[in-house]
Structure formats: structure tokens, C-alpha cells
C-alpha positions in Angstrom: 68.3 -18.2 -176.3 65.1 -16.7 -174.9 64.8 -12.9 -174.6 62.5 -10.7 -172.4 62.5 -7.0 -172.9 61.1 -4.7 -170.2 61.3 -1.1 -169.0 58.9 0.6 -171.4 56.3 3.1 -170.3 54.9 6.6 -170.8 57.3 9.5 -170.8 57.1 13.1 -171.8 59.1 14.5 -174.7 62.7 15.3 -173.9 62.5 12.7 -171.1 64.6 9.5 -170.7 63.9 5.9 -170.3 66.1 2.8 -170.0 65.0 -0.5 -171.5 66.5 -3.8 -170.5 66.5 -7.2 -172.2 67.3 -10.3 -170.1 68.5 -13.4 -171.9 68.4 -17.0 -170.8 71.2 -19.5 -171.2 74.9 -19.5 -170.6 76.1 -18.4 -174.0 74.8 -14.8 -174.0 78.3 -13.5 -174.7 78.3 -15.3 -178.0 75.4 -13.3 -179.4 75.3 -10.0 -181.2 72.4 -8.1 -179.6 70.1 -5.7 -181.3 67.2 -3.4 -180.5 64.4 -2.8 -183.0 61.1 -0.9 -182.8 57.8 -0.9 -184.6 55.5 2.0 -184.6 51.8 1.7 -185.4 51.2 1.1 -189.1 54.9 0.9 -189.8 57.5 -1.8 -190.4 59.8 -2.9 -187.8 63.1 -1.0 -188.0 66.6 -1.2 -186.6 67.5 1.0 -183.7 70.9 -0.2 -182.4 73.2 -3.2 -182.1 76.2 -4.3 -180.1 79.0 -6.7 -180.8 79.5 -9.7 -178.5 82.4 -8.1 -176.6 80.5 -4.8 -176.1 83.3 -2.8 -177.8 81.4 -1.9 -180.9 77.9 -0.5 -181.5 75.9 0.7 -184.4 72.9 3.0 -184.4 70.1 4.2 -186.7 70.6 7.7 -187.8 67.3 8.7 -186.2 68.6 7.8 -182.7 72.3 8.5 -183.0 73.4 10.8 -180.2 70.3 10.2 -178.1 70.3 6.4 -177.5 73.0 4.3 -176.1 73.2 0.5 -176.3 75.2 -1.4 -173.7 75.5 -4.9 -172.4 76.5 -6.8 -169.2 77.6 -10.3 -170.2 77.8 -11.3 -166.6 74.2 -10.5 -166.1 73.0 -11.7 -169.5 71.4 -8.4 -170.1 71.5 -5.7 -172.9 70.3 -2.2 -172.3 69.0 0.7 -174.3 69.3 4.1 -172.7 67.0 6.5 -174.4 67.5 10.3 -173.8 65.9 13.3 -175.4 62.9 11.3 -176.4 60.6 12.5 -179.1 57.0 11.6 -179.9 58.2 9.9 -183.0 60.1 7.4 -180.8 56.8 6.0 -179.7 56.8 2.3 -180.6 57.0 -1.2 -179.4 60.7 -2.0 -178.8 62.1 -5.5 -179.3 65.4 -7.0 -178.5 66.9 -9.6 -180.7 70.0 -11.8 -181.0 72.1 -13.4 -183.7 75.4 -15.4 -183.6 77.3 -14.0 -186.5 78.5 -10.5 -187.4 76.8 -7.3 -186.3 73.8 -6.5 -188.6 71.0 -4.1 -189.0 68.5 -6.1 -191.0 65.4 -7.4 -189.2 65.7 -10.6 -191.1 69.3 -11.1 -190.0 68.3 -11.8 -186.4 67.3 -15.3 -185.3 65.9 -14.8 -181.8 63.3 -12.3 -180.7 61.8 -11.3 -177.4 58.3 -9.9 -176.7 58.3 -6.2 -177.1 57.9 -3.5 -174.6 55.8 -0.4 -175.4 57.3 3.1 -175.2 55.0 6.0 -175.5 56.4 9.5 -175.7 53.8 12.3 -175.2 54.3 15.8 -176.6 
């Protein structure tokens, strides 16, 4: 599967942004989808993931209550709605896919898209 994330940009603190990730192929619904981010000088970290059916999601503590992951299997797209953004959310955001159970580890995902930059100004 090929992934392409988009929707990043510059936003002020406390603002909102929605990221999208479009996937190629006919088997999108068979993949667990995840969002990760990497800030300058830091390691890539887990943000959120969603099961194949869209019924279950997991979030990093740092974004819980502010970010929402969702997916539309008919459109082969996964979304990340980001509200109440903070300067520390500034990072390149990546979407990723794997075919087994939901997971949070970077190394657990097999397919990665190019990232999209989110910059939150104070």
C-alpha cells in the first residue's frame, strides 16, 4: 500500500487542523492505520492508531482529548483531527499502515507515507 499524507500547515496555538492520508490499493480496510510525528531533534513517536473496522482507536497521552483519528474505508483515507494545538505539537506528521493488530511502536508498521509538516506558533 502507498500512503500520502497532506493537510499540514502553520496554525496558531489553540487552533485546529485536519490531516488526511490517502492510501492506494483495494485492501485499505485490511490495514491498521497509525499517525506518528517527529519533532526536530527528536525520535519519531506514536500519536494515534485505528483498527481496521474503525471501531477502536488508541492515542498517545500527550494528545488524548485533543486529537481524533478516524477513517473512511470507502475513500481509502484516514484522518487526524487536531484541536487545541500547542507549540509542542510542531512536527512532521506521518501516516503508517500494518496488517496485524493495533500497535504503537514505530517499528511495528510496515508502510509509511511522506510526512506533512505541522507548525504551531505561540
